[in-house]
C-alpha positions as CSV (number, residue, x, y, z in Angstrom):
1,M,65.6,60.0,61.6
2,K,66.5,57.8,64.2
3,T,69.9,59.7,64.5
4,R,68.7,62.5,64.3
5,R,66.4,61.9,67.3
6,L,69.5,60.2,69.3
7,H,71.5,63.7,68.4
8,H,68.9,65.8,69.9
9,A,68.5,64.0,73.1
10,A,71.9,64.1,74.0
11,Q,72.2,68.1,73.5
12,G,70.1,68.5,76.9
13,G,71.1,71.1,79.1
14,F,71.9,70.6,82.7
15,T,69.4,69.0,85.2
16,L,67.7,70.3,88.1
17,I,69.8,67.9,90.4
18,E,73.2,68.9,88.8
19,L,72.6,72.5,89.5
20,L,71.5,72.2,93.0
21,V,74.6,70.0,93.5
22,V,76.6,72.9,92.1
23,L,74.9,75.4,94.2
24,A,75.4,73.4,97.3
25,I,79.4,72.9,96.6
26,L,79.3,76.8,96.2
27,G,77.4,77.4,99.7
28,L,80.0,75.1,101.5
29,L,82.9,77.1,100.0
30,A,81.4,80.0,101.0
31,G,80.8,79.2,104.2
32,L,84.3,77.8,105.0
33,V,86.3,80.7,103.3
34,G,84.1,83.8,104.0
35,P,84.9,83.8,107.7
36,Q,88.6,83.6,107.2
37,I,88.4,86.5,104.6
38,V,85.9,88.6,107.1
39,R,88.8,87.8,110.1
40,Y,91.7,88.9,107.7
41,F,89.9,92.2,106.7
42,G,89.5,93.0,110.6
43,T,92.6,92.3,111.7
44,A,93.8,94.1,108.4
45,K,93.1,97.6,110.2
46,S,94.3,96.9,113.3
47,E,98.2,95.9,111.7
48,T,97.7,99.3,109.7
49,A,97.2,101.3,112.9
50,K,100.3,99.5,114.4
51,L,102.2,100.8,111.4
52,Q,101.0,104.0,111.8
53,I,101.7,104.3,115.3
54,Q,105.5,103.1,114.6
55,M,105.4,105.7,111.9
56,L,104.3,108.4,113.9
57,S,106.8,107.4,116.8
58,Q,109.8,107.7,114.3
59,A,108.6,111.1,113.5
60,L,108.4,111.9,117.2
61,E,111.9,110.5,117.5
62,M,113.5,112.8,114.6
63,Y,111.5,115.8,116.6
64,R,113.2,115.0,119.8
65,L,116.9,114.9,118.0
66,D,116.2,118.8,116.5
67,V,114.4,120.1,119.2
68,G,115.6,118.5,122.4
69,R,112.4,117.4,123.5
70,Y,109.0,115.8,122.6
71,P,106.0,118.0,121.8
72,N,104.1,118.8,124.9
73,Q,100.2,117.7,125.0
74,A,99.0,121.5,123.9
75,E,101.6,120.9,120.8
76,G,100.4,117.4,119.9
77,L,101.1,115.2,117.1
78,R,100.1,118.5,114.7
79,T,103.8,119.7,115.4
80,L,105.2,117.1,113.3
81,V,103.8,119.0,110.3
82,V,103.5,122.4,111.4
83,G,106.3,123.6,113.7
84,P,105.9,125.2,117.2
85,S,106.0,128.7,117.7
86,G,109.3,129.4,118.9
87,A,111.0,126.5,118.2
88,T,114.3,127.4,116.4
89,R,116.0,123.8,115.9
90,W,112.9,122.7,113.8
91,N,113.6,121.0,110.9
92,G,110.4,119.9,109.4
93,P,108.1,118.4,108.7
94,Y,108.5,115.2,109.8
95,L,105.7,113.5,107.9
96,R,104.7,113.7,104.2
97,G,101.4,115.3,103.6
98,D,99.4,116.2,106.6
99,L,98.9,113.9,109.9
100,P,97.1,110.5,109.3
101,N,94.1,109.7,110.9
102,D,93.7,106.1,112.0
103,P,92.4,103.0,109.6
104,W,88.9,104.0,111.2
105,D,89.1,107.3,109.9
106,K,89.7,109.1,113.7
107,P,92.7,111.1,115.2
108,F,95.3,109.5,116.9
109,I,95.6,110.3,120.5
110,Y,98.7,111.6,121.8
111,R,99.5,111.5,125.7
112,V,102.5,113.5,127.6
113,P,103.1,111.4,129.8
114,G,101.8,107.9,129.0
115,T,100.2,105.6,131.0
116,G,102.5,103.7,133.4
117,G,105.9,105.9,133.3
118,A,106.0,106.3,129.6
119,V,107.4,109.5,128.3
120,Y,104.7,109.6,125.5
121,E,101.8,107.3,124.4
122,I,100.1,107.2,120.7
123,L,97.0,105.4,120.5
124,S,93.7,104.4,118.8
125,Y,90.7,103.3,120.2
126,G,89.9,101.3,117.2
127,A,86.4,100.7,115.7
128,D,84.4,101.7,118.1
129,G,86.5,105.1,119.1
130,Q,86.5,104.2,122.8
131,A,88.8,102.9,125.7
132,G,88.8,99.3,125.9
133,G,87.1,96.7,123.7
134,T,88.0,93.4,122.1
135,G,89.0,92.5,118.3
136,E,88.7,95.2,116.0
137,A,87.3,97.6,118.6
138,A,90.6,96.7,120.9
139,D,92.7,99.9,121.3
140,V,95.9,100.0,120.0
141,A,98.9,101.6,121.4
142,S,102.3,102.6,121.6
143,S,104.3,104.1,124.6
144,V,107.9,105.1,125.3
145,R,109.6,104.7,128.3
């Protein structure tokens, strides 16, 4: 009977202190790793916007080689997918599918001429959709001189 009692005592569960220690360790790990993950996801959209702008710039270069000029302001980036009226040398579409939105699901802005003497400028206003900003709300732009 004594062996049965010892066997029973050895089968106990976790104590409250052990559970609190494990929860404290998990809390510390979440506190250290969580901000890094959030920072990574914040910059991931900005990096995606930069890559999309590069893709659009390459499509504009192909358009210019075929048509002999960049699209004007009225034609916009839409002319990369649907040819402008009267363009005889348009050899598009220059993008697969439809014209992409930026990672924040807003249309890219195309300016002709661009700022600072650039031939054109493609930009996204970031997460806030307004000019300026910092962090994820910062503008992402590319211009060709």
